[in-house]
C-alpha positions as CSV (number, residue, x, y, z in Angstrom):
1,M,-25.8,19.3,0.5
2,E,-23.3,18.0,3.0
3,D,-24.7,14.5,2.7
4,A,-24.5,14.7,-1.1
5,G,-20.9,15.8,-0.8
6,F,-20.0,13.0,1.6
7,V,-21.6,10.4,-0.7
8,K,-19.7,11.8,-3.7
9,D,-16.4,11.6,-1.8
10,I,-17.1,8.0,-0.7
11,A,-18.0,7.1,-4.3
12,L,-14.7,8.6,-5.6
13,L,-12.8,6.7,-2.9
14,V,-14.5,3.4,-3.9
15,I,-13.9,4.0,-7.6
16,G,-10.2,4.9,-7.0
17,A,-9.7,1.8,-4.8
18,V,-11.3,-0.4,-7.5
19,A,-9.1,1.1,-10.2
20,G,-6.0,0.5,-8.1
21,V,-6.6,-3.2,-7.4
22,A,-8.1,-4.0,-10.9
23,P,-4.7,-4.9,-12.5
24,W,-4.0,-7.2,-9.6
25,L,-7.4,-8.9,-9.7
26,L,-7.1,-9.4,-13.5
27,D,-3.7,-10.9,-13.1
28,K,-5.1,-13.4,-10.6
29,I,-7.5,-14.7,-13.3
30,G,-4.8,-14.8,-16.0
31,V,-5.6,-11.5,-17.8
32,E,-2.5,-9.4,-18.4
33,M,-2.9,-5.7,-18.8
34,P,-0.6,-3.5,-21.0
35,K,1.8,-1.4,-19.0
36,P,0.5,2.0,-20.2
37,V,-3.0,1.0,-19.1
38,Y,-1.6,-0.3,-15.8
39,V,0.2,2.9,-15.0
40,G,-2.8,5.0,-16.1
41,L,-5.1,3.1,-13.8
42,L,-2.7,3.6,-10.9
43,L,-2.4,7.3,-11.5
44,F,-6.2,7.6,-11.9
45,S,-6.6,5.7,-8.6
46,A,-4.1,7.9,-6.8
47,I,-5.9,11.1,-7.9
48,L,-9.3,9.8,-6.8
49,V,-8.1,8.4,-3.5
50,G,-6.1,11.6,-2.7
51,W,-9.0,13.8,-3.7
52,A,-11.5,11.8,-1.5
53,F,-9.2,11.6,1.5
54,N,-8.6,15.3,1.4
55,S,-12.3,16.2,0.9
56,L,-13.3,13.9,3.7
57,G,-10.7,15.4,6.0
58,W,-9.2,12.0,6.8
59,L,-5.6,13.1,6.1
60,E,-5.9,15.7,8.9
61,K,-6.6,12.8,11.3
62,I,-3.1,11.5,10.9
63,P,-1.2,12.6,14.1
64,I,1.6,14.5,12.2
65,L,-1.0,16.3,10.1
66,R,-3.6,17.1,12.8
67,D,-4.8,20.7,13.0
68,K,-3.3,21.5,9.7
69,R,-5.3,22.5,6.7
70,L,-4.0,20.6,3.7
71,P,-4.3,21.9,0.1
72,L,-5.7,19.7,-2.6
73,S,-2.3,19.2,-4.2
74,T,-1.0,17.7,-0.9
75,G,-4.0,15.3,-0.8
76,L,-3.2,14.2,-4.3
77,I,0.4,13.6,-3.5
78,C,-0.5,11.5,-0.4
79,G,-2.9,9.5,-2.6
80,I,-0.2,8.8,-5.1
81,V,2.2,7.7,-2.3
82,L,-0.5,5.5,-0.8
83,S,-1.4,3.9,-4.2
84,L,2.3,3.2,-5.0
85,S,2.8,1.6,-1.6
86,V,-0.2,-0.7,-2.1
87,W,1.0,-1.5,-5.6
88,L,4.5,-2.5,-4.4
89,L,3.0,-4.8,-1.8
90,L,0.7,-6.4,-4.4
91,R,3.5,-6.6,-7.0
92,E,5.5,-8.9,-4.7
93,G,2.6,-11.3,-4.6
94,M,2.0,-11.1,-8.3
95,A,5.7,-11.9,-9.0
96,E,5.4,-15.1,-7.0
97,T,2.5,-16.3,-9.1
98,K,4.0,-15.6,-12.5
99,Y,6.3,-18.6,-12.5
100,D,6.3,-20.3,-16.0
101,S,7.1,-24.0,-15.7
102,R,8.1,-23.9,-19.4
103,K,11.1,-21.7,-18.8
104,W,14.2,-22.0,-16.7
105,Q,14.2,-20.3,-13.3
106,S,17.8,-19.1,-13.9
107,D,19.8,-18.0,-16.9
108,K,23.0,-19.0,-15.2
109,N,25.6,-20.7,-17.5
110,E,29.0,-21.5,-16.0
111,V,31.5,-23.1,-18.3
112,M,33.5,-25.9,-16.7
113,S,36.5,-26.5,-19.0
114,R,38.7,-29.7,-18.9
115,K,38.0,-30.6,-15.3
116,S,38.1,-34.1,-13.9
117,Y,35.5,-35.5,-11.5
118,L,36.2,-38.6,-9.5
119,N,34.1,-40.4,-7.0
120,E,31.9,-37.4,-6.2
121,T,28.5,-35.8,-6.6
122,V,28.5,-33.1,-9.3
123,E,25.8,-30.3,-9.3
124,I,25.1,-29.8,-13.0
125,D,22.4,-27.1,-13.1
126,G,23.4,-24.0,-15.0
127,K,26.7,-25.5,-16.2
128,T,28.4,-26.4,-19.5
129,F,31.0,-29.1,-19.1
130,D,33.5,-28.7,-21.9
131,H,36.0,-31.6,-22.4
132,C,35.5,-32.8,-18.8
133,S,36.0,-36.3,-17.6
134,F,33.7,-38.1,-15.1
135,T,34.7,-41.3,-13.3
136,N,32.3,-43.0,-10.8
137,V,30.2,-39.9,-10.3
138,T,26.6,-39.0,-9.4
139,L,25.1,-36.1,-11.4
140,M,22.7,-34.1,-9.4
141,Y,20.1,-32.2,-11.4
142,H,17.7,-29.8,-9.7
143,G,15.9,-28.8,-12.9
144,T,16.4,-25.0,-12.3
145,A,18.7,-24.2,-15.3
146,S,20.0,-25.8,-18.5
147,T,23.1,-28.0,-18.6
148,S,25.1,-29.4,-21.4
149,F,28.2,-31.7,-22.0
150,L,30.6,-30.9,-24.8
151,D,33.0,-33.7,-25.8
152,S,33.0,-35.0,-22.2
153,T,33.9,-38.6,-21.2
154,F,32.3,-40.9,-18.7
155,Q,33.9,-44.0,-17.1
156,G,33.0,-46.5,-14.4
157,S,29.6,-46.1,-12.6
158,L,27.3,-43.2,-13.4
159,A,24.2,-42.2,-11.6
160,L,21.8,-39.4,-12.5
161,R,19.7,-38.0,-9.6
162,T,17.0,-35.3,-9.4
163,D,14.8,-33.7,-6.7
164,N,12.7,-31.8,-9.2
165,V,9.1,-33.1,-9.3
166,A,8.6,-32.4,-13.0
167,A,12.0,-34.0,-13.9
168,K,11.1,-37.1,-11.8
169,G,7.8,-37.5,-13.6
170,F,9.2,-37.0,-17.1
171,G,12.1,-39.4,-16.3
172,F,9.7,-42.1,-15.1
173,L,7.4,-41.7,-18.0
174,Q,10.3,-41.8,-20.5
175,S,11.7,-45.0,-19.0
176,Y,8.3,-46.7,-18.8
177,L,7.2,-45.9,-22.4
178,R,10.6,-46.8,-23.9
179,A,10.4,-50.3,-22.4
180,A,6.7,-50.8,-22.9
181,P,5.9,-54.2,-24.5
182,G,4.7,-53.9,-28.1
183,V,6.5,-50.6,-28.8
184,V,8.7,-51.0,-31.9
185,S,9.6,-47.3,-32.4
186,Y,10.2,-44.7,-29.7
187,T,10.9,-41.0,-30.3
188,L,11.9,-38.4,-27.7
189,G,11.6,-34.8,-28.8
190,E,11.3,-31.2,-27.5
191,I,8.9,-28.4,-28.5
192,D,10.1,-24.8,-28.6
193,D,8.0,-21.7,-27.8
194,K,6.9,-21.6,-31.5
195,G,5.6,-25.1,-31.5
196,N,8.5,-26.6,-33.5
197,I,9.5,-30.1,-32.6
198,R,13.1,-31.1,-32.5
199,E,13.9,-34.8,-32.3
200,I,16.3,-35.7,-29.5
201,E,16.3,-39.5,-29.6
202,K,14.8,-42.2,-31.8
203,M,14.9,-45.9,-31.1
204,T,13.6,-48.8,-33.1
205,K,13.2,-52.2,-31.6
206,N,12.7,-55.4,-33.4
207,P,9.1,-56.5,-33.2
208,P,8.4,-59.6,-31.2
209,A,8.7,-62.8,-33.1
210,T,5.4,-64.3,-34.3
211,P,5.2,-67.9,-33.1
212,S,5.2,-70.3,-36.0
213,K,2.3,-72.5,-36.6
214,P,2.8,-76.2,-36.0
């Protein structure tokens, strides 16, 4: 009977552990779980793990709990605490993998009103330049937040720089395709999260002249 009880407790412990890490494993393969189900699995895991630890007598092996008989309720509480601790550790790793390249990393939007920039490098991420003037400047774009210019003026030399890999690739592709031989019409557009396309730029070039026959 003791062996049967031991096997049962180990089975409960394994089931509880699987239930606790299931949301994390599913997230790793791209399957998102509804929050109520997530919380329910964590509580279910905590109850099974606490029950198993208490039945196996493992809680009593902790130095501060040695030689103390713990009630089942204490075992369940310890299981909940353990499950929450594991969940918090896994949650940090999950947050790092949920980066969506289609969204800005920051919602920052600082309004720069009627400022003049001369012979300098200007960081433009997360800023709206309203009626600003730029003379001989380098605009530095990291690609982390949106930027916009409202009735701003530019004079002298202007350079646009980026250290963002995606922005580098798109800029190169845009420049190459716009100047590709044989292209008579070029359109640059953006797609929103609903699939709608908004035209940003449209350019029409004169087709190459056809050589006349002698």
